[in-house]
C-alpha positions as YAML, in Angstrom:
chain: A
units: angstrom
residues:
- id: 1
  name: MET
  ca: [62.38, 75.17, 121.08]
- id: 2
  name: ASN
  ca: [62.86, 71.81, 122.76]
- id: 3
  name: LYS
  ca: [60.18, 71.80, 125.48]
- id: 4
  name: LEU
  ca: [62.45, 69.77, 127.74]
- id: 5
  name: LEU
  ca: [64.57, 72.91, 128.20]
- id: 6
  name: GLU
  ca: [61.79, 74.21, 130.44]
- id: 7
  name: HIS
  ca: [62.66, 71.53, 133.00]
- id: 8
  name: LEU
  ca: [66.26, 72.68, 133.48]
- id: 9
  name: HIS
  ca: [67.03, 74.37, 136.79]
- id: 10
  name: PRO
  ca: [69.08, 77.56, 136.92]
- id: 11
  name: TYR
  ca: [72.76, 76.79, 137.41]
- id: 12
  name: PRO
  ca: [73.97, 77.15, 141.04]
- id: 13
  name: PHE
  ca: [75.99, 80.27, 140.30]
- id: 14
  name: GLU
  ca: [72.97, 82.01, 138.80]
- id: 15
  name: LYS
  ca: [71.18, 81.42, 142.10]
- id: 16
  name: LEU
  ca: [74.23, 82.71, 143.95]
- id: 17
  name: SER
  ca: [74.19, 85.97, 141.99]
- id: 18
  name: ILE
  ca: [70.56, 86.50, 142.97]
- id: 19
  name: LEU
  ca: [71.32, 85.70, 146.61]
- id: 20
  name: PHE
  ca: [74.06, 88.36, 146.71]
- id: 21
  name: LYS
  ca: [72.21, 90.96, 144.62]
- id: 22
  name: ASP
  ca: [71.28, 93.18, 147.56]
- id: 23
  name: ILE
  ca: [74.23, 92.30, 149.81]
- id: 24
  name: PRO
  ca: [76.93, 95.00, 149.92]
- id: 25
  name: PRO
  ca: [80.26, 93.14, 150.12]
- id: 26
  name: ALA
  ca: [82.85, 94.04, 152.73]
- id: 27
  name: ASP
  ca: [85.44, 96.56, 151.63]
- id: 28
  name: LEU
  ca: [88.10, 93.89, 151.16]
- id: 29
  name: PRO
  ca: [89.59, 92.14, 148.14]
- id: 30
  name: ALA
  ca: [87.12, 89.52, 146.90]
- id: 31
  name: ILE
  ca: [88.05, 85.86, 147.47]
- id: 32
  name: SER
  ca: [85.95, 83.18, 145.79]
- id: 33
  name: LEU
  ca: [85.66, 79.73, 147.33]
- id: 34
  name: SER
  ca: [82.44, 78.96, 145.48]
- id: 35
  name: ILE
  ca: [83.57, 77.58, 142.11]
- id: 36
  name: GLY
  ca: [85.64, 74.42, 141.79]
- id: 37
  name: GLU
  ca: [88.11, 76.09, 139.44]
- id: 38
  name: PRO
  ca: [91.74, 75.27, 140.30]
- id: 39
  name: LYS
  ca: [93.95, 78.33, 140.71]
- id: 40
  name: HIS
  ca: [97.31, 76.60, 141.09]
- id: 41
  name: PRO
  ca: [99.72, 77.30, 138.21]
- id: 42
  name: ALA
  ca: [99.42, 75.16, 135.10]
- id: 43
  name: PRO
  ca: [102.48, 72.95, 134.43]
- id: 44
  name: GLN
  ca: [105.06, 74.92, 132.47]
- id: 45
  name: PHE
  ca: [105.83, 71.97, 130.19]
- id: 46
  name: VAL
  ca: [102.18, 71.95, 129.08]
- id: 47
  name: ILE
  ca: [102.26, 75.67, 128.34]
- id: 48
  name: ASP
  ca: [105.48, 75.19, 126.35]
- id: 49
  name: SER
  ca: [103.97, 72.33, 124.37]
- id: 50
  name: LEU
  ca: [100.93, 74.40, 123.41]
- id: 51
  name: ALA
  ca: [103.15, 77.25, 122.26]
- id: 52
  name: GLN
  ca: [105.23, 74.90, 120.10]
- id: 53
  name: ASN
  ca: [102.33, 73.19, 118.33]
- id: 54
  name: PHE
  ca: [100.11, 75.94, 117.00]
- id: 55
  name: GLN
  ca: [100.70, 74.68, 113.45]
- id: 56
  name: HIS
  ca: [97.99, 72.13, 114.21]
- id: 57
  name: LEU
  ca: [95.42, 74.93, 114.17]
- id: 58
  name: SER
  ca: [95.30, 74.22, 110.44]
- id: 59
  name: SER
  ca: [94.12, 70.64, 111.01]
- id: 60
  name: TYR
  ca: [90.72, 69.23, 111.87]
- id: 61
  name: PRO
  ca: [91.00, 66.98, 114.94]
- id: 62
  name: ALA
  ca: [89.63, 63.44, 114.74]
- id: 63
  name: SER
  ca: [86.75, 62.59, 117.09]
- id: 64
  name: LYS
  ca: [88.63, 59.50, 118.26]
- id: 65
  name: GLY
  ca: [91.76, 61.50, 119.12]
- id: 66
  name: ILE
  ca: [95.33, 60.83, 118.12]
- id: 67
  name: PRO
  ca: [96.65, 57.28, 118.76]
- id: 68
  name: GLU
  ca: [99.48, 58.60, 120.94]
- id: 69
  name: LEU
  ca: [97.06, 60.18, 123.41]
- id: 70
  name: ARG
  ca: [94.88, 57.09, 123.62]
- id: 71
  name: GLN
  ca: [97.95, 54.98, 124.34]
- id: 72
  name: VAL
  ca: [99.27, 57.36, 127.00]
- id: 73
  name: ILE
  ca: [95.86, 57.30, 128.71]
- id: 74
  name: ALA
  ca: [95.75, 53.50, 128.56]
- id: 75
  name: ASN
  ca: [99.23, 53.36, 130.11]
- id: 76
  name: TRP
  ca: [98.18, 55.75, 132.86]
- id: 77
  name: LEU
  ca: [95.08, 53.70, 133.64]
- id: 78
  name: LYS
  ca: [97.15, 50.51, 133.85]
- id: 79
  name: GLN
  ca: [99.61, 52.08, 136.24]
- id: 80
  name: ARG
  ca: [97.18, 54.07, 138.38]
- id: 81
  name: PHE
  ca: [94.42, 51.45, 138.71]
- id: 82
  name: HIS
  ca: [96.46, 48.24, 138.31]
- id: 83
  name: LEU
  ca: [94.72, 47.15, 135.12]
- id: 84
  name: LYS
  ca: [96.16, 44.18, 133.25]
- id: 85
  name: GLN
  ca: [94.11, 44.58, 130.10]
- id: 86
  name: ILE
  ca: [92.98, 47.80, 128.43]
- id: 87
  name: ASN
  ca: [93.02, 48.43, 124.69]
- id: 88
  name: SER
  ca: [93.77, 51.99, 123.63]
- id: 89
  name: GLU
  ca: [91.83, 51.45, 120.39]
- id: 90
  name: GLN
  ca: [88.67, 50.08, 121.98]
- id: 91
  name: ASN
  ca: [88.53, 51.08, 125.64]
- id: 92
  name: VAL
  ca: [89.68, 54.72, 125.60]
- id: 93
  name: LEU
  ca: [88.15, 57.85, 124.10]
- id: 94
  name: PRO
  ca: [89.59, 61.37, 124.60]
- id: 95
  name: VAL
  ca: [86.98, 64.10, 125.17]
- id: 96
  name: SER
  ca: [86.88, 67.88, 125.41]
- id: 97
  name: GLY
  ca: [86.58, 67.96, 129.16]
- id: 98
  name: THR
  ca: [84.35, 65.66, 131.16]
- id: 99
  name: ARG
  ca: [81.52, 68.20, 131.49]
- id: 100
  name: GLU
  ca: [80.91, 67.89, 127.76]
- id: 101
  name: ALA
  ca: [81.30, 64.12, 127.87]
- id: 102
  name: LEU
  ca: [79.02, 63.53, 130.85]
- id: 103
  name: PHE
  ca: [76.27, 65.42, 129.08]
- id: 104
  name: SER
  ca: [76.66, 63.85, 125.64]
- id: 105
  name: PHE
  ca: [77.11, 60.35, 127.05]
- id: 106
  name: VAL
  ca: [73.61, 60.35, 128.51]
- id: 107
  name: GLN
  ca: [72.15, 61.53, 125.20]
- id: 108
  name: SER
  ca: [73.87, 58.60, 123.52]
- id: 109
  name: VAL
  ca: [72.89, 55.77, 125.85]
- id: 110
  name: VAL
  ca: [69.34, 56.68, 126.94]
- id: 111
  name: ASN
  ca: [66.46, 55.45, 124.80]
- id: 112
  name: LYS
  ca: [63.67, 58.03, 125.17]
- id: 113
  name: GLU
  ca: [60.94, 55.49, 124.51]
- id: 114
  name: ASP
  ca: [61.94, 53.50, 127.60]
- id: 115
  name: ASN
  ca: [60.80, 56.20, 130.08]
- id: 116
  name: ALA
  ca: [64.00, 55.37, 131.91]
- id: 117
  name: TYR
  ca: [65.52, 56.50, 135.18]
- id: 118
  name: VAL
  ca: [69.01, 57.87, 135.60]
- id: 119
  name: VAL
  ca: [70.05, 57.30, 139.20]
- id: 120
  name: MET
  ca: [72.36, 59.90, 140.70]
- id: 121
  name: PRO
  ca: [73.66, 61.16, 144.04]
- id: 122
  name: ASN
  ca: [71.95, 64.07, 145.77]
- id: 123
  name: PRO
  ca: [73.72, 66.57, 146.06]
- id: 124
  name: PHE
  ca: [75.26, 66.29, 142.63]
- id: 125
  name: TYR
  ca: [77.11, 67.88, 139.73]
- id: 126
  name: GLN
  ca: [74.22, 69.54, 137.91]
- id: 127
  name: ILE
  ca: [75.26, 68.20, 134.51]
- id: 128
  name: TYR
  ca: [73.95, 64.76, 135.57]
- id: 129
  name: GLU
  ca: [70.48, 66.17, 136.05]
- id: 130
  name: GLY
  ca: [70.46, 68.41, 132.98]
- id: 131
  name: ALA
  ca: [71.69, 65.62, 130.73]
- id: 132
  name: THR
  ca: [69.00, 63.31, 132.10]
- id: 133
  name: LEU
  ca: [66.16, 65.77, 131.57]
- id: 134
  name: LEU
  ca: [67.19, 66.63, 128.01]
- id: 135
  name: ALA
  ca: [67.51, 62.94, 127.17]
- id: 136
  name: GLY
  ca: [63.86, 62.48, 128.13]
- id: 137
  name: ALA
  ca: [64.67, 60.39, 131.22]
- id: 138
  name: THR
  ca: [63.78, 60.91, 134.89]
- id: 139
  name: PRO
  ca: [66.35, 61.66, 137.59]
- id: 140
  name: TYR
  ca: [66.16, 59.33, 140.60]
- id: 141
  name: LEU
  ca: [67.95, 60.96, 143.52]
- id: 142
  name: VAL
  ca: [69.91, 59.06, 146.16]
- id: 143
  name: ASN
  ca: [70.40, 61.27, 149.21]
- id: 144
  name: CYS
  ca: [74.00, 61.38, 150.43]
- id: 145
  name: THR
  ca: [73.89, 62.31, 154.09]
- id: 146
  name: GLU
  ca: [76.05, 62.15, 157.18]
- id: 147
  name: ASP
  ca: [74.11, 59.04, 158.25]
- id: 148
  name: ASN
  ca: [75.31, 57.08, 155.20]
- id: 149
  name: HIS
  ca: [78.77, 58.68, 155.20]
- id: 150
  name: TYR
  ca: [77.74, 60.78, 152.17]
- id: 151
  name: LEU
  ca: [77.83, 57.64, 149.99]
- id: 152
  name: GLY
  ca: [74.10, 57.09, 149.50]
- id: 153
  name: ASP
  ca: [71.89, 54.15, 150.47]
- id: 154
  name: PHE
  ca: [71.61, 52.18, 147.23]
- id: 155
  name: GLU
  ca: [70.04, 49.21, 149.00]
- id: 156
  name: ALA
  ca: [66.96, 51.35, 149.66]
- id: 157
  name: ILE
  ca: [66.27, 51.75, 145.92]
- id: 158
  name: PRO
  ca: [63.32, 49.52, 144.97]
- id: 159
  name: SER
  ca: [63.67, 46.90, 142.25]
- id: 160
  name: THR
  ca: [60.98, 48.68, 140.24]
- id: 161
  name: VAL
  ca: [63.41, 51.59, 139.83]
- id: 162
  name: TRP
  ca: [66.42, 49.43, 139.01]
- id: 163
  name: GLU
  ca: [64.39, 47.62, 136.34]
- id: 164
  name: LYS
  ca: [63.89, 50.92, 134.49]
- id: 165
  name: THR
  ca: [67.34, 52.38, 135.13]
- id: 166
  name: ALA
  ca: [69.46, 53.19, 132.08]
- id: 167
  name: VAL
  ca: [72.43, 54.82, 133.85]
- id: 168
  name: LEU
  ca: [73.72, 55.01, 137.40]
- id: 169
  name: PHE
  ca: [75.97, 57.98, 138.08]
- id: 170
  name: VAL
  ca: [78.49, 57.71, 140.89]
- id: 171
  name: CYS
  ca: [80.94, 60.45, 141.76]
- id: 172
  name: THR
  ca: [83.98, 59.28, 143.68]
- id: 173
  name: PRO
  ca: [85.59, 61.24, 145.25]
- id: 174
  name: GLY
  ca: [82.32, 63.07, 145.57]
- id: 175
  name: ASN
  ca: [81.47, 66.61, 144.56]
- id: 176
  name: PRO
  ca: [80.71, 68.33, 146.94]
- id: 177
  name: THR
  ca: [81.21, 65.89, 149.83]
- id: 178
  name: GLY
  ca: [84.68, 64.50, 149.07]
- id: 179
  name: ALA
  ca: [83.50, 61.00, 150.07]
- id: 180
  name: VAL
  ca: [85.31, 58.07, 148.42]
- id: 181
  name: MET
  ca: [83.26, 55.00, 147.53]
- id: 182
  name: PRO
  ca: [84.88, 51.83, 148.94]
- id: 183
  name: ARG
  ca: [85.61, 48.68, 146.96]
- id: 184
  name: GLU
  ca: [82.79, 46.65, 148.45]
- id: 185
  name: GLN
  ca: [80.17, 49.22, 147.56]
- id: 186
  name: LEU
  ca: [81.42, 49.42, 143.98]
- id: 187
  name: LYS
  ca: [81.32, 45.62, 143.76]
- id: 188
  name: LYS
  ca: [77.70, 45.61, 144.91]
- id: 189
  name: LEU
  ca: [76.80, 48.20, 142.28]
- id: 190
  name: ILE
  ca: [78.49, 46.12, 139.58]
- id: 191
  name: GLN
  ca: [76.46, 43.11, 140.70]
- id: 192
  name: LEU
  ca: [73.28, 45.20, 140.51]
- id: 193
  name: SER
  ca: [74.31, 46.27, 137.01]
- id: 194
  name: ASP
  ca: [74.63, 42.62, 136.03]
- id: 195
  name: GLN
  ca: [71.21, 41.88, 137.49]
- id: 196
  name: TYR
  ca: [69.33, 44.77, 135.91]
- id: 197
  name: GLY
  ca: [71.43, 45.68, 132.88]
- id: 198
  name: PHE
  ca: [72.12, 49.37, 133.53]
- id: 199
  name: ILE
  ca: [75.35, 51.28, 132.81]
- id: 200
  name: ILE
  ca: [77.52, 52.57, 135.66]
- id: 201
  name: ALA
  ca: [79.09, 55.94, 134.82]
- id: 202
  name: SER
  ca: [81.73, 56.81, 137.39]
- id: 203
  name: ASP
  ca: [82.84, 60.45, 137.56]
- id: 204
  name: GLU
  ca: [86.37, 60.22, 138.97]
- id: 205
  name: CYS
  ca: [87.64, 63.69, 138.13]
- id: 206
  name: TYR
  ca: [88.88, 64.31, 141.69]
- id: 207
  name: SER
  ca: [90.63, 60.94, 142.02]
- id: 208
  name: GLU
  ca: [94.16, 62.38, 142.09]
- id: 209
  name: LEU
  ca: [93.53, 64.93, 144.86]
- id: 210
  name: TRP
  ca: [93.90, 62.67, 147.87]
- id: 211
  name: PHE
  ca: [95.55, 63.01, 151.27]
- id: 212
  name: GLU
  ca: [96.49, 59.61, 152.65]
- id: 213
  name: GLN
  ca: [95.56, 56.92, 150.15]
- id: 214
  name: ALA
  ca: [94.74, 56.98, 146.44]
- id: 215
  name: PRO
  ca: [91.01, 56.30, 145.90]
- id: 216
  name: VAL
  ca: [89.94, 53.06, 144.25]
- id: 217
  name: GLY
  ca: [88.37, 53.35, 140.79]
- id: 218
  name: LEU
  ca: [85.49, 51.54, 139.08]
- id: 219
  name: LEU
  ca: [87.68, 49.91, 136.41]
- id: 220
  name: GLU
  ca: [90.10, 48.81, 139.14]
- id: 221
  name: VAL
  ca: [87.30, 46.97, 140.90]
- id: 222
  name: CYS
  ca: [86.19, 45.44, 137.59]
- id: 223
  name: ALA
  ca: [89.72, 44.11, 137.07]
- id: 224
  name: GLU
  ca: [89.83, 42.69, 140.61]
- id: 225
  name: MET
  ca: [86.60, 40.83, 139.80]
- id: 226
  name: GLY
  ca: [88.12, 39.44, 136.60]
- id: 227
  name: ARG
  ca: [85.90, 41.61, 134.40]
- id: 228
  name: HIS
  ca: [88.53, 42.72, 131.93]
- id: 229
  name: ASP
  ca: [85.89, 43.69, 129.37]
- id: 230
  name: TYR
  ca: [84.56, 46.27, 131.91]
- id: 231
  name: LYS
  ca: [81.02, 45.27, 130.95]
- id: 232
  name: ASN
  ca: [78.55, 48.16, 131.40]
- id: 233
  name: CYS
  ca: [81.18, 50.23, 133.24]
- id: 234
  name: VAL
  ca: [82.71, 53.53, 132.11]
- id: 235
  name: VAL
  ca: [84.81, 56.12, 133.93]
- id: 236
  name: PHE
  ca: [85.37, 59.82, 133.33]
- id: 237
  name: HIS
  ca: [88.71, 61.50, 134.08]
- id: 238
  name: SER
  ca: [90.03, 65.00, 133.49]
- id: 239
  name: LEU
  ca: [93.18, 67.11, 133.55]
- id: 240
  name: SER
  ca: [91.25, 70.06, 135.01]
- id: 241
  name: LYS
  ca: [91.71, 69.16, 138.68]
- id: 242
  name: ARG
  ca: [94.63, 66.74, 138.41]
- id: 243
  name: SER
  ca: [96.87, 69.10, 136.44]
- id: 244
  name: ASN
  ca: [95.28, 72.55, 137.01]
- id: 245
  name: LEU
  ca: [94.20, 72.77, 133.38]
- id: 246
  name: PRO
  ca: [90.48, 73.59, 133.43]
- id: 247
  name: GLY
  ca: [90.83, 75.90, 130.43]
- id: 248
  name: MET
  ca: [92.38, 73.25, 128.21]
- id: 249
  name: ARG
  ca: [89.21, 71.11, 128.23]
- id: 250
  name: SER
  ca: [90.95, 67.76, 128.21]
- id: 251
  name: GLY
  ca: [89.68, 64.49, 129.61]
- id: 252
  name: PHE
  ca: [88.72, 60.98, 128.61]
- id: 253
  name: VAL
  ca: [86.10, 58.27, 128.91]
- id: 254
  name: ALA
  ca: [87.26, 54.67, 129.34]
- id: 255
  name: GLY
  ca: [85.65, 51.28, 129.83]
- id: 256
  name: ASP
  ca: [83.29, 48.93, 128.00]
- id: 257
  name: ALA
  ca: [84.14, 48.90, 124.26]
- id: 258
  name: ASN
  ca: [80.57, 47.90, 123.42]
- id: 259
  name: ILE
  ca: [79.43, 51.23, 124.87]
- id: 260
  name: LEU
  ca: [82.29, 53.42, 123.65]
- id: 261
  name: THR
  ca: [82.00, 52.28, 120.01]
- id: 262
  name: PRO
  ca: [78.45, 53.61, 119.47]
- id: 263
  name: TYR
  ca: [79.26, 56.59, 121.69]
- id: 264
  name: LEU
  ca: [82.12, 57.45, 119.31]
- id: 265
  name: LYS
  ca: [79.63, 57.33, 116.44]
- id: 266
  name: TYR
  ca: [77.49, 59.84, 118.35]
- id: 267
  name: ARG
  ca: [80.52, 62.06, 118.93]
- id: 268
  name: THR
  ca: [81.40, 62.23, 115.24]
- id: 269
  name: TYR
  ca: [78.09, 64.08, 114.79]
- id: 270
  name: HIS
  ca: [78.31, 65.93, 118.10]
- id: 271
  name: GLY
  ca: [81.49, 67.68, 116.91]
- id: 272
  name: ALA
  ca: [83.40, 68.09, 120.17]
- id: 273
  name: ALA
  ca: [86.82, 66.75, 119.18]
- id: 274
  name: MET
  ca: [89.76, 68.05, 121.22]
- id: 275
  name: PRO
  ca: [92.17, 70.33, 119.27]
- id: 276
  name: VAL
  ca: [95.33, 68.48, 118.20]
- id: 277
  name: GLN
  ca: [97.70, 70.81, 120.05]
- id: 278
  name: HIS
  ca: [95.71, 70.16, 123.24]
- id: 279
  name: GLN
  ca: [95.99, 66.43, 122.66]
- id: 280
  name: ILE
  ca: [99.76, 66.63, 122.28]
- id: 281
  name: ALA
  ca: [100.05, 68.66, 125.48]
- id: 282
  name: SER
  ca: [97.71, 66.20, 127.21]
- id: 283
  name: CYS
  ca: [100.09, 63.36, 126.38]
- id: 284
  name: LEU
  ca: [102.75, 65.12, 128.44]
- id: 285
  name: ALA
  ca: [100.39, 65.84, 131.33]
- id: 286
  name: TRP
  ca: [99.17, 62.23, 131.63]
- id: 287
  name: SER
  ca: [102.77, 61.01, 131.44]
- id: 288
  name: ASP
  ca: [104.05, 63.07, 134.37]
- id: 289
  name: GLU
  ca: [103.24, 62.41, 138.04]
- id: 290
  name: GLN
  ca: [105.59, 64.86, 139.75]
- id: 291
  name: HIS
  ca: [103.41, 67.91, 139.07]
- id: 292
  name: VAL
  ca: [100.41, 65.96, 140.40]
- id: 293
  name: ALA
  ca: [102.23, 65.11, 143.62]
- id: 294
  name: ASP
  ca: [103.24, 68.78, 143.97]
- id: 295
  name: ASN
  ca: [99.60, 69.74, 143.44]
- id: 296
  name: ARG
  ca: [98.44, 67.39, 146.19]
- id: 297
  name: ALA
  ca: [101.03, 68.86, 148.53]
- id: 298
  name: LEU
  ca: [99.61, 72.36, 148.01]
- id: 299
  name: TYR
  ca: [96.09, 71.20, 148.85]
- id: 300
  name: ARG
  ca: [97.32, 69.31, 151.92]
- id: 301
  name: GLU
  ca: [99.01, 72.48, 153.15]
- id: 302
  name: LYS
  ca: [95.80, 74.50, 152.77]
- id: 303
  name: PHE
  ca: [93.60, 71.90, 154.45]
- id: 304
  name: ASP
  ca: [96.10, 71.62, 157.31]
- id: 305
  name: LEU
  ca: [95.98, 75.42, 157.66]
- id: 306
  name: PHE
  ca: [92.18, 75.45, 157.88]
- id: 307
  name: GLN
  ca: [92.06, 72.52, 160.28]
- id: 308
  name: SER
  ca: [94.62, 74.00, 162.66]
- id: 309
  name: GLU
  ca: [93.44, 77.61, 162.56]
- id: 310
  name: LEU
  ca: [89.66, 77.23, 162.21]
- id: 311
  name: GLY
  ca: [88.97, 73.82, 163.71]
- id: 312
  name: GLN
  ca: [87.82, 75.45, 166.96]
- id: 313
  name: VAL
  ca: [85.65, 78.01, 165.12]
- id: 314
  name: LEU
  ca: [83.92, 75.87, 162.51]
- id: 315
  name: PRO
  ca: [82.88, 72.18, 162.45]
- id: 316
  name: LEU
  ca: [85.41, 71.37, 159.74]
- id: 317
  name: MET
  ca: [85.49, 67.75, 158.57]
- id: 318
  name: LYS
  ca: [88.44, 67.04, 156.30]
- id: 319
  name: PRO
  ca: [87.16, 65.17, 153.22]
- id: 320
  name: ASP
  ca: [88.47, 61.81, 152.03]
- id: 321
  name: ALA
  ca: [89.74, 63.50, 148.86]
- id: 322
  name: GLY
  ca: [89.10, 66.45, 146.56]
- id: 323
  name: PHE
  ca: [89.38, 70.14, 147.40]
- id: 324
  name: TYR
  ca: [85.99, 70.90, 148.99]
- id: 325
  name: TYR
  ca: [84.83, 71.36, 152.53]
- id: 326
  name: TRP
  ca: [81.20, 70.26, 152.93]
- id: 327
  name: LEU
  ca: [80.49, 72.37, 155.98]
- id: 328
  name: LYS
  ca: [77.43, 72.02, 158.21]
- id: 329
  name: VAL
  ca: [75.89, 75.37, 159.21]
- id: 330
  name: ASP
  ca: [72.63, 76.60, 160.73]
- id: 331
  name: ASN
  ca: [71.37, 78.19, 157.51]
- id: 332
  name: ASP
  ca: [73.37, 77.86, 154.30]
- id: 333
  name: GLU
  ca: [72.01, 80.93, 152.49]
- id: 334
  name: LYS
  ca: [72.35, 83.22, 155.52]
- id: 335
  name: PHE
  ca: [75.86, 81.91, 156.20]
- id: 336
  name: ALA
  ca: [76.88, 82.68, 152.61]
- id: 337
  name: GLN
  ca: [75.38, 86.16, 152.81]
- id: 338
  name: HIS
  ca: [77.14, 86.79, 156.13]
- id: 339
  name: LEU
  ca: [80.54, 85.88, 154.66]
- id: 340
  name: MET
  ca: [79.94, 88.10, 151.66]
- id: 341
  name: GLN
  ca: [78.75, 91.08, 153.68]
- id: 342
  name: TYR
  ca: [81.41, 90.99, 156.38]
- id: 343
  name: ALA
  ca: [84.40, 89.32, 154.72]
- id: 344
  name: ASN
  ca: [83.84, 89.49, 150.93]
- id: 345
  name: ILE
  ca: [84.29, 85.72, 150.75]
- id: 346
  name: LYS
  ca: [82.08, 83.80, 148.35]
- id: 347
  name: VAL
  ca: [80.90, 80.28, 149.22]
- id: 348
  name: LEU
  ca: [78.09, 78.20, 147.73]
- id: 349
  name: PRO
  ca: [74.93, 77.24, 149.68]
- id: 350
  name: GLY
  ca: [74.50, 73.47, 149.63]
- id: 351
  name: ARG
  ca: [70.82, 73.62, 148.68]
- id: 352
  name: TYR
  ca: [71.88, 74.94, 145.26]
- id: 353
  name: LEU
  ca: [73.67, 71.65, 144.59]
- id: 354
  name: SER
  ca: [70.79, 69.37, 145.57]
- id: 355
  name: ARG
  ca: [67.05, 68.89, 145.21]
- id: 356
  name: ASP
  ca: [64.13, 68.49, 147.59]
- id: 357
  name: THR
  ca: [63.02, 64.90, 148.17]
- id: 358
  name: PRO
  ca: [60.38, 63.27, 150.41]
- id: 359
  name: HIS
  ca: [63.23, 62.71, 152.88]
- id: 360
  name: GLY
  ca: [64.39, 66.32, 152.79]
- id: 361
  name: ASN
  ca: [67.08, 68.25, 150.95]
- id: 362
  name: PRO
  ca: [70.50, 66.80, 151.85]
- id: 363
  name: GLY
  ca: [72.33, 69.94, 150.75]
- id: 364
  name: GLU
  ca: [70.34, 72.30, 152.91]
- id: 365
  name: ASN
  ca: [72.27, 73.83, 155.81]
- id: 366
  name: HIS
  ca: [75.62, 72.94, 154.28]
- id: 367
  name: VAL
  ca: [77.96, 75.16, 152.32]
- id: 368
  name: ARG
  ca: [80.60, 74.11, 149.82]
- id: 369
  name: MET
  ca: [83.96, 75.79, 150.29]
- id: 370
  name: ALA
  ca: [86.44, 75.14, 147.49]
- id: 371
  name: LEU
  ca: [90.04, 75.56, 148.66]
- id: 372
  name: VAL
  ca: [91.16, 76.55, 145.18]
- id: 373
  name: ALA
  ca: [92.67, 79.95, 146.05]
- id: 374
  name: ASP
  ca: [96.41, 80.15, 146.58]
- id: 375
  name: LEU
  ca: [97.94, 79.76, 150.03]
- id: 376
  name: GLN
  ca: [98.26, 83.51, 150.62]
- id: 377
  name: GLN
  ca: [94.57, 84.07, 149.89]
- id: 378
  name: CYS
  ca: [93.64, 81.10, 152.08]
- id: 379
  name: GLU
  ca: [95.58, 82.68, 154.92]
- id: 380
  name: GLN
  ca: [93.52, 85.85, 154.39]
- id: 381
  name: VAL
  ca: [90.33, 83.77, 154.47]
- id: 382
  name: VAL
  ca: [91.39, 82.29, 157.81]
- id: 383
  name: GLN
  ca: [92.04, 85.70, 159.33]
- id: 384
  name: ARG
  ca: [88.74, 87.13, 158.07]
- id: 385
  name: LEU
  ca: [86.73, 84.16, 159.31]
- id: 386
  name: LYS
  ca: [88.37, 84.38, 162.73]
- id: 387
  name: ARG
  ca: [87.28, 88.02, 162.90]
- id: 388
  name: ILE
  ca: [83.64, 87.58, 161.97]
- id: 389
  name: LEU
  ca: [82.55, 84.17, 163.24]
...
């Protein structure tokens, strides 16, 4: 077996199962707020499209995807992020969900002989870390804390680290914090990329779940800087959160053609092409904004409910975007156990999403609450929490 597998941490939900092993849940219907799995209904027009295109089960999908999907994605990027130039043949690559792509991307761009760093936020989406370790690189963690508005202090990273950095992961809006990286910070990171030659990989899968203002994207900032080749910059987007389609495994990578061309070569061997019927349905999803606006409205309603009903009970801080509360508590594991035992509500301790560093564990004494349940269940959560807290 690959010895690097020994370095992988258990996934957060494995740790959660162990935490709850000896906790008898309250005699109430279970409500899970631990996994970021959207529970809003999938768009009916996507379901209809899938049902009408099963004849494509007899066809092998191309790794590059169908031209129609690449063009629809390019059009969406132009409209959403005000891009003047993006080539659907060179700058866009459909993928089978961004989880798969985030992992395989690191395997493609990291040279094991370089003993490189992959810089990432802490807390983080665990795929960043696992991909780094299996690529033979070293994670370099940037603590995202209340003091730095959960955005990380990149200026504190020494030049000796930047010189050996292959990839910088940013997640905006952040998982689990919901923090949105501002334009100026993205510009500074692009300038650092120019200076040291690393790739910026921006995970923007929550970009369409906003409350007041649409978050800025990495390619948008590139365009504002006149960098229409998107040099060393790539973004990851998905239909999972935007369109409530986590089971369809549909997303894309876009950006620097000089990176995506060899990455496509890797993917032809990796064998993770999206089924054709999913690509056809994805064309419809990326072309429609009404269902996305409706989706945002549902999340706004739930966050407003929590803020108004629980704001005096819990220190709730509404995120910039996304569907998570990053809630400060006295002890994250005990808080999660308490909610399970007395309310049968499942939340995720923050320490399971982060790692210990010399400056502490930034996830400790936080819990992640995903407001993915429907409004009726969220109302039940509110009533239960009022009773027990």
